[in-house]
C-alpha positions in Angstrom: -11.6 -4.8 2.0 -12.5 -8.5 2.1 -15.6 -10.7 2.0 -18.1 -10.4 4.9 -17.9 -12.1 8.2 -21.0 -13.2 10.0 -21.5 -10.1 12.1 -21.3 -7.8 9.1 -23.6 -10.1 7.1 -26.2 -9.6 9.8 -26.0 -5.8 9.4 -25.9 -5.9 5.6 -29.0 -8.1 5.5 -30.8 -5.9 8.0 -30.4 -3.0 5.5 -32.3 -4.8 2.8 -35.9 -3.8 2.9 -38.5 -3.6 0.2 -38.2 -0.7 -2.2 -40.5 0.7 -4.8 -40.0 -0.8 -8.2 -38.6 1.4 -10.9 -41.4 3.0 -13.0 -41.7 1.1 -16.2 -41.6 4.0 -18.6 -40.7 3.5 -22.3 -37.1 3.0 -23.1 -35.1 6.3 -23.1 -31.8 4.6 -23.8 -28.8 6.8 -24.5 -28.1 7.4 -28.2 -24.9 7.7 -30.0 -25.8 11.2 -31.3 -26.3 12.7 -27.8 -23.0 11.2 -26.7 -21.1 12.7 -29.6 -22.9 16.0 -30.1 -23.2 17.2 -26.5 -20.6 18.5 -24.0 -20.0 16.5 -20.9 -22.2 18.7 -18.8 -25.0 18.8 -21.4 -24.9 15.1 -21.7 -25.0 14.4 -18.0 -27.7 17.0 -17.4 -29.8 15.5 -20.2 -29.4 12.0 -18.9 -30.2 12.9 -15.3 -33.4 14.7 -16.4 -34.7 11.3 -17.7 -33.7 9.3 -14.6 -36.2 8.3 -11.9 -35.2 8.7 -8.2 -34.8 4.9 -8.1 -32.4 4.9 -11.0 -30.4 7.7 -9.4 -30.1 5.7 -6.2 -29.2 2.7 -8.3 -26.1 4.4 -9.6 -25.0 4.7 -5.9 -25.0 1.0 -5.4 -21.9 -1.2 -5.8 -22.5 -4.9 -5.2 -20.1 -7.8 -5.4 -21.2 -11.2 -6.8 -18.1 -13.2 -7.4 -18.3 -15.9 -10.1 -21.3 -15.4 -12.4 -20.4 -18.0 -15.0 -21.5 -19.9 -16.9 -24.4 -17.6 -17.8 -23.8 -14.1 -16.6 -26.9 -12.7 -18.3 -29.1 -15.1 -16.3 -27.5 -14.2 -12.9 -29.0 -12.2 -10.1 -26.7 -9.3 -10.7 -27.9 -9.1 -14.3 -31.5 -8.9 -13.1 -30.5 -6.0 -10.8 -28.7 -4.2 -13.6 -31.8 -4.5 -15.8 -33.9 -2.9 -13.0 -31.5 0.0 -12.7 -30.3 -1.0 -9.2 -26.6 -1.1 -9.9 -24.0 1.6 -10.7 -21.0 -0.7 -10.6 -19.7 -4.1 -9.7 -16.5 -5.6 -8.3 -14.9 -9.0 -7.6 -16.2 -10.3 -10.9 -13.3 -11.4 -13.0 -13.0 -12.6 -16.6 -13.5 -10.5 -19.7 -16.3 -12.7 -21.0 -18.4 -12.3 -17.9 -17.8 -8.6 -17.6 -18.6 -8.0 -21.2 -21.9 -9.9 -21.0 -22.9 -7.9 -17.9 -21.9 -4.6 -19.6 -24.2 -5.7 -22.5 -27.0 -6.2 -20.1 -26.5 -2.7 -18.7 -26.3 -1.0 -22.2 -28.9 -3.0 -24.1 -31.4 -4.2 -21.5 -31.7 -1.5 -18.8 -34.1 1.4 -19.5 -31.5 4.1 -20.0 -28.5 2.0 -21.1 -26.1 3.4 -18.5 -22.9 1.4 -18.5 -21.5 0.0 -15.2 -18.1 0.7 -13.7 -16.1 -2.4 -12.9 -13.6 -2.3 -10.0 -11.1 -4.5 -8.3 -8.2 -4.4 -5.8 -5.2 -4.2 -8.2 -2.6 -3.2 -5.7 0.8 -4.4 -7.0 0.1 -6.0 -10.3 -2.5 -8.2 -12.0 -1.1 -11.2 -13.9 2.5 -9.8 -13.7 2.9 -9.3 -9.9 5.3 -6.8 -8.4 6.7 -6.4 -4.9 4.2 -5.4 -2.2 3.8 -1.6 -2.1 5.8 -1.3 1.2 8.7 -3.0 -0.7 8.2 -0.8 -3.7 8.5 2.3 -1.5 11.8 1.1 -0.3 13.3 1.6 -3.7 12.7 5.4 -3.1 12.0 5.5 -6.9 8.6 6.9 -7.7 9.3 6.1 -11.3 9.2 2.4 -10.3 5.8 2.8 -8.8 4.6 4.7 -11.8 5.8 1.9 -14.0 4.1 -0.8 -11.9 0.8 1.1 -12.0 1.2 1.6 -15.8 1.8 -2.1 -16.5 -1.1 -3.0 -14.1 -3.4 -0.7 -16.0 -2.5 -2.2 -19.3 -3.0 -5.8 -18.1 -6.2 -5.4 -16.1 -7.6 -2.7 -18.5 -7.8 -5.4 -21.2 -9.6 -7.8 -18.9 -12.7 -5.8 -18.3 -11.8 -3.7 -15.3 -11.6 0.1 -15.4 -11.3 1.0 -11.7 -8.7 0.0 -9.1 -9.0 0.3 -5.4 -5.4 1.5 -5.2 -3.2 3.1 -4.0 -3.4 2.6 -0.2 -1.7 5.7 1.2 -2.3 5.3 4.9 0.6 6.3 7.0 1.3 3.9 9.9 3.7 3.9 12.8 2.8 0.5 14.0 4.1 -2.7 12.4 1.5 -4.8 14.3 -1.1 -3.5 11.8 -1.1 -6.0 8.9 -1.9 -3.6 6.2 1.4 -1.7 6.4 2.4 -4.0 3.5 0.0 -2.0 1.2 1.4 1.4 2.0 4.6 3.5 1.8 5.5 3.4 5.4 5.7 5.9 8.1 6.6 9.2 6.5 4.0 11.7 5.0 6.4 13.4 2.6 7.6 10.2 1.0 4.1 8.8 1.1 2.8 11.8 -0.8 5.4 11.4 -3.5 4.6 7.7 -3.9 0.8 8.4 -3.9 1.2 10.8 -6.8 3.3 8.2 -8.7 0.6 5.6 -8.3 -2.1 8.0 -9.6 0.0 9.1 -12.6 0.7 5.5 -13.5 -2.8 4.3 -13.3 -4.6 7.3 -14.8 -2.0 8.5 -17.3 -2.6 11.7 -19.1 -5.9 10.7 -20.6 -8.3 8.8 -18.4 -10.5 7.9 -21.4 -7.7 5.9 -23.0 -8.3 2.1 -22.8 -4.9 1.5 -21.3 -5.7 3.6 -18.1 -7.6 2.9 -14.9 -9.3 5.2 -12.6 -7.4 5.1 -9.3 -9.1 5.1 -5.9 -7.1 6.3 -3.0 -7.7 4.5 0.3 -8.4 4.5 3.1 -9.6 8.0 3.9 -8.7 8.7 6.5 -6.2 7.8 9.2 -6.8 4.0 8.9 -3.1 3.3 9.5 -3.3 4.7 13.1 -5.7 2.0 14.4 -5.2 1.6 18.1 -2.8 -1.2 19.0 -2.3 -1.9 15.3 -5.5 -4.0 15.3 -7.4 -3.8 12.0 -10.7 -1.9 11.9 -10.0 -0.5 15.3 -10.6 3.0 16.7 -8.4 6.0 15.8 -8.0 8.7 18.4 -5.9 11.8 17.6 -6.1 15.6 17.4 -6.8 17.4 14.1 -3.3 19.0 14.4 -1.7 15.5 14.5 -3.8 14.3 11.7 -3.0 17.2 9.4 0.7 17.2 10.2 1.5 13.5 10.2 -1.2 11.6 8.3 -3.1 13.6 5.8 -0.4 14.6 3.3 -0.5 11.5 1.1 -4.3 11.8 0.6 -3.9 15.5 -0.3 -1.0 14.7 -2.7 -3.2 12.2 -4.5 -6.0 14.8 -4.9 -3.4 17.2 -6.3 -2.4 14.5 -8.8 -6.0 14.3 -10.0 -7.1 11.0 -8.5 -10.6 10.1 -9.7 -12.1 8.5 -6.6 -11.5 8.0 -2.9 -12.5 5.2 -0.5 -13.5 5.8 3.1 -11.9 4.0 6.0 -13.5 1.7 8.6 -12.2 3.6 11.6 -13.8 6.4 13.5 -12.2 9.9 14.0 -13.4 12.3 16.7 -16.0 9.6 17.7 -17.6 9.7 14.2 -16.9 6.9 11.7 -14.9 8.2 8.8 -17.7 7.0 6.4 -20.1 9.5 8.1 -17.5 12.2 9.0 -18.5 15.5 7.5 -15.2 17.2 8.6 -13.1 14.7 6.8 -15.3 14.1 3.7 -16.7 17.6 3.1 -14.7 20.3 5.0 -11.2 19.0 4.2 -11.5 16.7 1.2 -13.9 18.8 -1.0 -13.8 22.4 0.4 -10.2 22.7 1.5 -8.5 20.4 -1.1 -10.9 20.9 -3.9 -11.5 17.2 -4.7 -14.2 16.8 -7.4 -14.2 13.1 -7.9 -16.5 10.6 -6.2 -16.3 8.9 -2.8 -17.0 5.2 -2.3 -17.3 3.5 1.0 -15.1 0.5 1.9 -16.6 -3.0 2.1 -20.0 -2.6 4.0 -18.6 0.4 5.9 -21.9 2.3 5.7 -23.8 -0.7 7.3 -21.0 -1.1 9.9 -21.8 2.3 11.3 -24.7 0.5 13.0 -22.1 -1.5 15.0 -20.4 1.7 15.9 -23.6 2.7 17.7 -24.6 5.9 15.9 -27.9 4.8 14.5 -30.0 2.2 12.7 -29.6 1.3 9.0 -31.7 4.3 7.8 -29.9 6.8 10.1 -26.4 5.7 9.1 -27.4 5.7 5.4 -28.5 9.3 5.8 -25.3 10.2 7.7 -23.1 8.8 5.0 -24.9 10.5 2.1 -24.9 13.9 3.9 -21.3 13.5 4.8 -20.3 13.0 1.2 -20.2 9.3 0.4 -21.4 8.8 -3.2 -21.3 5.1 -3.6 -22.2 2.3 -1.2 -20.0 -0.7 -1.5 -21.9 -4.0 -1.1 -24.0 -3.0 2.0 -27.1 -2.2 0.0 -28.1 0.4 2.6 -28.5 3.2 0.0 -30.6 0.9 -2.1 -32.7 0.0 0.9 -33.2 3.3 2.7 -32.6 6.4 0.6 -36.0 6.4 -1.1 -37.7 6.2 2.2 -35.4 8.8 3.7 -36.3 11.1 0.8 -40.0 10.5 1.4 -39.5 11.2 5.2 -37.7 14.4 4.5 -34.4 13.3 6.0 -32.5 13.9 2.7 -33.2 15.9 -0.4 -33.3 14.8 -4.0 -30.5 17.4 -4.6 -28.2 15.4 -2.3 -29.0 12.2 -4.3 -28.4 14.1 -7.5 -25.0 15.3 -6.4 -23.8 11.8 -5.6 -25.3 10.4 -8.8 -23.8 13.1 -10.9 -20.3 12.4 -9.6 -20.6 8.8 -10.6 -21.9 9.5 -14.0 -19.1 12.0 -14.6 -16.6 9.3 -13.7 -18.1 7.0 -16.2 -18.0 9.7 -18.8 -14.3 10.5 -18.0 -13.5 6.8 -18.5 -15.1 6.9 -21.9 -17.7 4.2 -21.0 -20.5 6.1 -22.6 -18.6 6.4 -25.8 -17.5 2.7 -25.8 -18.8 0.5 -23.0 -16.7 -2.4 -24.1 -13.3 -0.6 -24.4 -11.8 -2.5 -21.5 -12.9 -5.9 -22.8 -10.2 -6.8 -25.2 -9.0 -10.5 -25.1 -6.5 -10.0 -27.9 -4.8 -7.1 -26.1 -5.0 -9.1 -22.8 -3.1 -12.0 -24.4 -0.4 -9.6 -25.6 -0.1 -7.8 -22.2 -0.3 -10.7 -19.7 3.1 -11.6 -18.4 4.8 -10.1 -21.5 8.5 -10.3 -21.8 8.8 -6.6 -21.0 6.5 -6.8 -18.0 8.3 -9.8 -16.6 11.7 -8.1 -17.1 10.4 -5.0 -15.3 9.1 -7.2 -12.4 12.6 -8.7 -11.9 14.4 -5.4 -12.0 11.9 -3.6 -9.8 11.9 -6.5 -7.2 15.6 -6.4 -6.8 15.5 -2.6 -6.3 12.9 -3.1 -3.5 15.1 -5.3 -1.3 16.9 -3.9 1.7 20.3 -5.2 2.9 20.1 -4.9 6.7 23.4 -6.6 7.7 26.5 -7.8 5.9 29.3 -8.7 8.2 32.7 -9.2 6.6 31.1 -8.7 3.2 29.6 -12.1 3.2 27.4 -11.0 0.4 27.5 -11.2 -2.6 28.2 -14.9 -2.5 31.6 -15.8 -3.9 33.9 -18.8 -4.1 31.1 -21.2 -3.0 31.1 -24.9 -4.0 28.0 -25.8 -2.0 25.1 -23.6 -0.8 22.5 -24.9 1.6 19.1 -23.3 1.5 16.8 -24.0 4.5 13.6 -22.6 5.9 9.8 -22.8 5.5 9.8 -20.1 2.8 12.8 -21.2 0.8 10.9 -23.0 -2.0 7.3 -21.8 -1.6 6.3 -20.2 -4.9 2.9 -19.4 -3.4 4.5 -17.1 -0.9 6.4 -15.0 -3.4 3.7 -12.5 -4.5 1.8 -11.1 -1.5 -1.9 -11.2 -0.7 -3.4 -8.9 -3.5 -2.8 -11.0 -6.6 -5.0 -12.4 -9.3 -2.7 -15.0 -10.9 -3.0 -18.2 -8.8 -0.9 -20.1 -11.4 2.3 -20.4 -9.4 4.0 -21.9 -12.3 4.5 -18.3 -13.5 6.3 -17.5 -10.2 9.9 -18.3 -9.4 11.1 -20.0 -6.3 14.4 -19.2 -4.5 16.1 -22.6 -4.8 15.7 -23.1 -8.5 16.6 -19.5 -9.4 19.6 -19.5 -7.1 20.9 -22.7 -8.7 20.4 -21.2 -12.2 22.2 -18.0 -11.1 25.2 -19.8 -9.5 25.6 -22.2 -12.4 26.3 -25.9 -12.6 29.6 -25.5 -10.8 27.9 -24.8 -7.5 25.7 -27.3 -5.7 22.5 -25.9 -4.2 20.8 -28.2 -1.7 17.5 -27.6 0.1 15.7 -28.7 3.3 12.6 -27.1 4.8 13.9 -27.3 8.4 10.8 -26.0 10.1 7.2 -25.0 9.7 6.0 -21.4 9.8 4.7 -21.7 13.3 4.4 -24.3 16.0 0.6 -24.7 16.3 -1.0 -26.3 13.2 -4.5 -25.0 14.2 -3.1 -21.5 14.5 -1.5 -21.8 11.1 -4.6 -23.2 9.5 -6.6 -20.3 10.8 -4.6 -17.7 9.0 -3.5 -19.6 5.9 -5.5 -19.9 2.7 -6.0 -23.7 2.2 -4.5 -23.4 -1.3 -1.3 -22.0 0.1 -0.6 -24.3 3.0 3.1 -25.4 3.3 2.5 -27.4 6.5 4.8 -30.4 7.0 3.5 -33.1 9.4 6.9 -34.1 10.6 8.1 -33.0 14.1 10.4 -30.0 14.7 13.2 -32.5 15.5 12.8 -34.4 12.3 12.7 -31.3 10.2 15.8 -29.8 11.9 17.7 -33.1 11.6 17.0 -33.1 7.9 18.3 -29.5 7.6 21.4 -30.3 9.6 22.1 -33.2 7.2 21.7 -31.0 4.2 24.0 -28.2 5.5 26.9 -30.6 6.0 29.8 -29.5 3.7 28.1 -26.3 2.7 30.1 -23.1 2.4 27.2 -20.9 3.4 23.6 -21.3 4.6 20.7 -19.3 3.2 18.0 -19.3 5.8 14.6 -18.2 4.2 12.6 -17.2 7.3 9.8 -14.8 8.3 6.2 -14.5 7.4 4.0 -16.2 4.9 1.8 -13.9 2.8 -1.2 -14.8 5.0 0.5 -13.6 8.1 0.3 -9.9 7.0 -2.3 -7.9 5.1 -5.9 -7.1 5.8 -7.3 -8.9 8.9 -3.8 -10.1 9.8 -2.8 -7.9 12.7 -0.1 -9.4 15.0 0.5 -8.8 18.7 3.9 -10.6 18.5 6.3 -9.4 15.8 9.2 -11.7 16.9 10.1 -14.8 14.8 7.9 -17.8 15.5 9.5 -20.3 17.9 9.7 -23.1 15.4 11.8 -21.0 13.1 13.9 -19.8 16.0 14.7 -23.5 16.8 15.9 -24.0 13.2 18.1 -20.9 13.4 19.6 -21.9 16.7 20.4 -25.3 15.3 22.1 -24.1 12.2 24.0 -21.4 14.1 25.7 -24.1 16.1 27.3 -25.5 13.0 29.5 -22.4 12.9 28.8 -21.9 9.2 28.1 -18.3 7.9 24.4 -17.6 7.6 22.5 -15.3 5.3 18.9 -14.7 6.5 16.6 -14.0 3.5 13.7 -12.4 5.3 10.2 -12.7 3.7 7.8 -10.3 5.4 5.0 -7.9 4.8 5.9 -5.7 7.7 8.9 -4.8 10.0 9.6 -7.7 12.3 11.4 -7.6 15.7 14.7 -9.2 15.0 16.8 -8.3 18.0 17.8 -11.9 18.7 18.1 -13.1 15.1 20.3 -10.1 14.2 23.0 -11.4 16.5 22.8 -15.0 15.1 23.3 -14.4 11.4 26.1 -12.8 9.4 23.9 -11.1 6.8 20.2 -10.2 6.4 18.5 -9.4 3.1 14.9 -8.2 3.5 13.1 -9.2 0.4 9.4 -8.5 1.4 7.1 -10.4 -1.0 8.7 -9.7 -4.3 6.1 -10.8 -6.9 6.3 -13.0 -10.0 10.1 -12.7 -10.4 11.0 -12.7 -6.7 13.1 -15.8 -6.8 15.2 -14.6 -9.8 15.6 -11.1 -8.2 16.7 -12.5 -4.9 19.3 -14.7 -6.7 20.5 -11.6 -8.6 21.2 -9.8 -5.4 22.7 -12.7 -3.5 25.1 -13.4 -6.3 26.0 -9.8 -6.9 24.5 -9.4 -10.4 22.6 -6.6 -8.8 23.8 -4.5 -5.9 21.1 -3.7 -3.2 20.1 0.0 -3.1 16.8 -0.2 -1.1 16.3 1.9 2.1 13.7 1.3 4.8 10.5 3.4 4.7 9.4 2.0 8.1 11.4 1.5 11.2 12.2 -2.0 12.5 11.6 -2.3 16.2 14.0 -4.3 18.5 11.0 -5.8 20.3 7.2 -5.6 19.8 6.8 -3.6 22.9 8.4 -0.6 21.2 5.5 -0.2 18.8 4.4 2.2 17.6 7.9 3.4 16.7 8.8 6.0 14.1 11.6 8.4 13.3 9.7 11.7 13.3 8.5 11.5 16.9 8.3 14.4 19.3 10.9 15.3 21.9 9.7 14.8 25.5 10.4 17.0 28.5 12.8 14.4 29.7 14.5 13.1 26.6 16.9 10.1 26.6 20.2 10.4 24.9 20.3 8.4 21.6 21.5 4.9 22.0 22.0 5.4 25.7 21.2 2.6 28.1 18.6 3.0 30.9 18.6 6.1 33.0 16.1 6.7 35.8 13.4 9.4 35.4 13.9 10.1 31.7 11.7 8.8 28.9 13.1 5.3 28.3 12.6 1.5 29.0 14.4 -0.4 31.6 14.9 -3.4 29.3 15.5 -2.2 25.8 17.0 0.8 24.0 14.6 3.5 22.8 16.1 3.4 19.3 14.8 1.0 16.6 17.0 -1.9 15.5 17.0 -0.5 11.9 15.9 3.2 11.5 13.9 4.8 8.8 16.0 5.4 5.7 18.5 2.7 6.6 19.9 0.2 4.1 23.3 -1.1 3.2 25.0 -1.7 -0.2 27.8 -3.8 -1.5 29.9 -0.7 -1.3 30.3 2.1 1.3 29.7 5.8 1.4 31.0 8.7 3.5 29.4 12.1 3.8 31.3 15.4 4.2 30.1 18.3 6.3 26.9 20.2 5.3 27.5 23.6 3.7 24.9 26.3 3.3 25.1 29.1 0.8 23.7 31.5 3.4 22.7 31.2 7.0 19.4 33.1 6.8 16.5 33.5 4.5 13.3 35.5 4.3 9.8 34.2 3.3 10.5 34.7 -0.4 14.0 33.3 -0.5 15.7 29.9 -0.5 18.8 28.2 0.8 21.0 25.7 -0.8 22.3 22.9 1.4 25.2 20.8 -0.1 27.2 17.8 0.9 30.0 15.8 -0.7 29.2 12.1 -0.9 32.1 9.7 -1.6 31.9 6.0 -2.7 34.7 4.6 -0.5 34.2 1.0 -1.5 35.5 -1.2 -4.3 32.2 -1.4 -6.3 30.1 1.1 -8.2 26.8 1.9 -6.5 23.8 4.2 -6.0 23.2 6.0 -2.7 19.9 7.6 -1.6 20.9 10.9 0.0 18.3 12.1 2.4 17.5 15.6 3.6 15.8 16.2 6.9 14.8 19.4 8.7 14.1 20.3 12.3 12.2 23.4 13.5 14.0 24.1 16.8 11.4 26.3 18.4 7.8 27.0 17.3 4.3 27.6 18.6 3.4 23.9 18.9 5.9 21.1 19.7 8.0 20.0 16.7 9.1 16.6 15.7 12.8 15.8 16.1 13.2 15.7 12.3 11.2 15.5 9.1 12.1 14.2 5.7 12.0 17.0 3.1 13.9 15.7 0.2 16.0 12.8 -1.3 18.2 12.2 -4.3 19.6 9.1 -5.9 23.3 9.5 -6.7 25.3 7.0 -8.9 28.9 6.8 -7.8 31.7 4.8 -9.3 34.2 3.2 -6.9 36.3 6.0 -5.4 34.1 8.8 -6.9 32.9 11.8 -5.1 29.9 14.1 -6.0 28.4 17.2 -4.6 24.7 16.8 -3.8 22.7 20.0 -3.4 19.1 20.5 -2.0 17.1 23.7 -2.4 15.2 24.6 0.8 12.3 27.1 0.5 9.7 28.4 2.9 7.1 25.8 1.9 9.3 23.1 3.3 9.2 24.8 6.7 5.4 25.0 7.0 3.2 23.1 9.4 -0.4 23.2 10.7 -0.5 25.2 13.9 -3.0 24.9 16.7 -5.7 26.7 14.7 -5.0 24.6 11.6 -3.5 27.5 9.7 -0.6 26.3 7.4 2.3 28.5 8.5 6.1 28.9 8.6 7.3 30.6 11.8 10.5 32.6 12.0 13.3 31.1 14.0 16.2 28.6 13.8 16.1 25.4 11.7 18.5 22.5 11.6 19.5 20.9 8.3 20.4 17.2 8.4 21.7 15.2 5.4 22.8 11.6 5.5 22.2 8.0 4.3 19.5 7.3 6.9 17.5 9.2 9.5 20.1 8.6 12.3 23.4 9.0 10.7 23.4 12.6 9.5 25.6 15.7 9.1 24.1 18.9 10.3 24.0 22.7 9.8 21.7 25.5 10.9 20.0 28.6 9.4 17.5 31.2 10.5 14.1 32.0 8.9 13.5 35.8 9.3 
């Protein structure tokens, strides 16, 4: 969700037509007595009985106005609030501005209904944490819950009560820039992480002033956009959707999420924002969701571009499908009154949407205290507090994934001089990721300064940029926010020469390469996932020195590193780590923290393998794993089928071995369970934590099964030389799937159990479901 482009502006403006003014009846403003003395239903019913149709439609309207200072009460948005045309606002920051607009709503509008204030708080507010994809690689839902809890406390003191987070879209295609906002490619893990986000934001009491209402996005299937191109078409069967993509949304509903945002894509040739099967049949009837649904940024108006109607027709489609709130397009404001008069919708349909939004405001406690989220004193205490910053550093380190470590180059040891090169080596602006609201990079840590601090005065740390991000300055300017540009006007040759001078006498080279934060995220799809040529030139040059190289990889997505993997001795994938990224990277490089992260999204060898994911189907002509080209089977003539780094993969500073899988029984019935156990041994010299993963495979069933599916995982702490028995319980619910009629069933037959440290290196056993 971002600000409008010109084509969307045209649609949005086309939606705005004159509407009847609100009847100027005497003030019937909400009283303290009715709030405190009536039940929630009685209060909402009484309030709605006093509302005009225009005021009800106004509650469905969510505009964005940006900076309204220095006089919010004289702004255009304030005038609209007074007229009852606004149910909520977003992209307005600053507790003073928000409080003044809330005062307008409560004291100057006819009924005094407070507004709901939203923002994209995705991985922190003032204290910034790793991007969500990185957070998922910790395989620690408790980390995500803590991030959401801290975010709620910070932003909830600054006027905002509603966050457009979490994004739970499953994606198999790293070309899609928004993979950085999700939990990767697996629906089981994605569901666990979705629930952690909801618990963290909403807590046990949504009316508490330290909680936020969460908004799960983007419903539905947005991560499956064709060719990984943002906002593009989605085309799949309902069976595929339910088995591979829908679980995280459902899990969030089960966790009690308060709101859901629609997606931009179509499904079954109907845009998601007007899709009755998605929004009504599945979301409300099947899953029992009782919160409210908001469109994404101008998504209602954009249905005109999809070619399914004019502005009035798409507004009607959205309301009837179940979209309660119109984000920024103003179509509801413009067309619903006329649509009611024309008999295209009923007042009951308007009432249903209005009621859901009023209930959300009641649940948030806004009727009891409209200013509860405007607390500058609490904000000063929460913003970048010692505890929050400490958590950011710890959680960042746990998100990193060690992809390669030949000859135990890491952790660094015995160094007198460390050379740091690369366009991302000292760029504080590129530490946090794209969804952040603290542009004061002085609160961020860069890699060079923190590595020097961690290594101490006895080690010299030197730095040279060595290259720009990409070759073409125009291309770089197109995708880079002007405030974050790191462009150096010197030639490639000059930059490389400086880097080669700096690395002279160094014991090891740290090459900070990859993407800037503007190269991934919304509107940042990429057709080429390989390293940019200018960075390749730098890597080629420093490789020729013969010195050991550690690649510190900054990225918001899996990159295609087939060439680079052969050129370096170690690779530490650090994503975009947030406020404390530099310190956390230094902690891992120097061994103060041992890496424990595991990938939640497969890394392709080359872009042409995308989409690539571990839980794929078996073809009728399968290729043997890791085998080279064979004619007339499903493979490529120029690259292996397998990813460079598979789902679940990640190294540590120690090593682990797995014994054989043992089952307590070889069969079970529908009411039984099986215990699968394995002995895991730390065979290295350091203590560590291993993420033990359980996968299952249905050998034969009525529809084709995937080759494996994640069904469980456990973190196990092991001292050097220690062994532990790890046991998983397997019950019939773990064997269920949606069949061709969309019944959720488990079919009798043989199942394979797989346990290991990643999706490819597993030990197996089998059992039968009777």
